[in-house]
C-alpha positions in Angstrom: 159.9 70.4 80.0 163.3 71.7 78.9 162.1 74.3 76.6 159.4 75.5 79.8 162.6 75.3 82.1 164.8 77.1 79.9 162.3 79.7 79.4 162.1 80.5 83.5 164.7 81.6 84.9 163.7 84.9 86.1 160.1 86.4 86.6 159.6 87.9 83.6 159.6 84.2 81.7 157.0 82.8 83.5 154.2 83.9 80.9 156.1 81.7 78.1 156.7 79.1 80.1 152.9 79.0 81.1 152.0 79.5 77.6 154.3 76.5 76.6 153.0 74.1 78.8 149.1 74.9 77.6 150.1 74.3 74.5 150.4 70.6 74.7 147.7 68.2 74.6 149.5 65.3 75.6 148.4 64.5 79.3 151.6 62.9 80.8 153.8 66.1 79.0 151.3 68.4 79.8 151.3 67.4 83.5 155.1 67.0 83.2 155.5 70.6 82.0 153.6 72.3 85.0 155.6 70.2 87.4 158.7 71.4 85.8 157.7 75.0 86.2 156.0 74.9 89.4 159.1 73.7 91.1 161.1 75.9 89.7 159.1 78.4 90.9 159.6 78.7 94.4 163.4 79.6 93.5 162.1 82.3 90.8 159.7 84.6 92.7 160.6 86.7 96.2 157.1 86.6 98.2 154.7 84.7 98.1 152.2 87.2 96.7 154.1 87.0 92.9 154.2 83.1 93.5 150.4 83.2 94.3 150.3 85.4 90.8 152.0 82.9 88.5 149.9 79.6 89.5 146.9 81.6 89.1 147.8 82.2 85.7 148.0 78.0 85.2 145.4 76.2 83.7 142.8 75.9 86.1 143.2 72.0 86.5 147.2 72.9 87.4 146.8 75.5 89.9 145.9 73.4 93.4 148.8 71.6 92.2 151.0 75.2 91.5 150.0 76.5 95.3 151.2 73.1 97.3 154.5 74.9 96.0 154.1 78.2 97.8 156.3 78.1 100.5 
Protein backbone atom coordinates (compact mmCIF):
# COMPACT_ATOMS: atom_id res chain seq x y z
CA UNK A 1 0.00 0.00 0.00
CA UNK A 2 2.80 2.37 0.83
CA UNK A 3 4.34 2.08 -2.63
CA UNK A 4 1.07 2.85 -4.39
CA UNK A 5 0.29 5.67 -1.99
CA UNK A 6 3.75 7.20 -2.38
CA UNK A 7 3.38 7.19 -6.17
CA UNK A 8 0.03 8.97 -6.12
CA UNK A 9 0.41 12.50 -4.73
CA UNK A 10 -0.71 14.22 -7.91
CA UNK A 11 -2.36 13.19 -11.19
CA UNK A 12 0.97 12.33 -12.81
CA UNK A 13 1.34 9.36 -10.45
CA UNK A 14 -1.99 7.73 -11.19
CA UNK A 15 -0.74 5.30 -13.84
CA UNK A 16 2.11 4.08 -11.63
CA UNK A 17 -0.22 3.59 -8.67
CA UNK A 18 -2.77 1.70 -10.78
CA UNK A 19 -0.04 -0.44 -12.37
CA UNK A 20 1.29 -1.39 -8.96
CA UNK A 21 -2.14 -2.50 -7.74
CA UNK A 22 -2.69 -4.49 -10.94
CA UNK A 23 0.54 -6.40 -10.35
CA UNK A 24 -0.57 -7.76 -6.99
CA UNK A 25 -1.90 -11.31 -7.04
CA UNK A 26 -3.18 -11.81 -3.49
CA UNK A 27 -6.81 -10.66 -3.37
CA UNK A 28 -6.55 -9.02 0.04
CA UNK A 29 -3.42 -7.10 -0.92
CA UNK A 30 -4.90 -6.01 -4.24
CA UNK A 31 -8.11 -4.81 -2.58
CA UNK A 32 -6.15 -2.91 0.08
CA UNK A 33 -3.98 -1.30 -2.60
CA UNK A 34 -6.98 -0.11 -4.59
CA UNK A 35 -8.72 1.11 -1.44
CA UNK A 36 -5.66 3.18 -0.59
CA UNK A 37 -5.45 4.92 -3.96
CA UNK A 38 -9.22 5.25 -4.35
CA UNK A 39 -9.41 7.00 -0.99
CA UNK A 40 -6.67 9.41 -2.09
CA UNK A 41 -8.21 10.15 -5.51
CA UNK A 42 -10.75 12.78 -4.33
CA UNK A 43 -7.82 14.80 -2.95
CA UNK A 44 -5.80 14.48 -6.15
CA UNK A 45 -8.29 15.27 -8.90
CA UNK A 46 -9.85 18.68 -9.35
CA UNK A 47 -12.84 17.55 -11.40
CA UNK A 48 -15.27 14.66 -11.49
CA UNK A 49 -14.25 14.02 -15.11
CA UNK A 50 -10.61 13.48 -14.09
CA UNK A 51 -11.71 11.21 -11.27
CA UNK A 52 -13.97 9.21 -13.62
CA UNK A 53 -11.13 8.82 -16.12
CA UNK A 54 -8.93 7.48 -13.32
CA UNK A 55 -11.59 4.97 -12.26
CA UNK A 56 -11.96 3.77 -15.83
CA UNK A 57 -8.25 2.82 -15.85
CA UNK A 58 -8.64 0.48 -12.87
CA UNK A 59 -9.33 -3.21 -13.31
CA UNK A 60 -13.01 -3.71 -14.13
CA UNK A 61 -13.72 -5.53 -10.87
CA UNK A 62 -12.64 -2.45 -8.89
CA UNK A 63 -14.09 0.38 -10.97
CA UNK A 64 -17.45 0.55 -9.17
CA UNK A 65 -15.69 0.90 -5.83
CA UNK A 66 -13.61 3.75 -7.23
CA UNK A 67 -16.70 5.52 -8.56
CA UNK A 68 -18.34 5.51 -5.12
CA UNK A 69 -15.64 7.97 -4.04
CA UNK A 70 -16.33 10.57 -6.73
CA UNK A 71 -17.71 13.57 -4.86
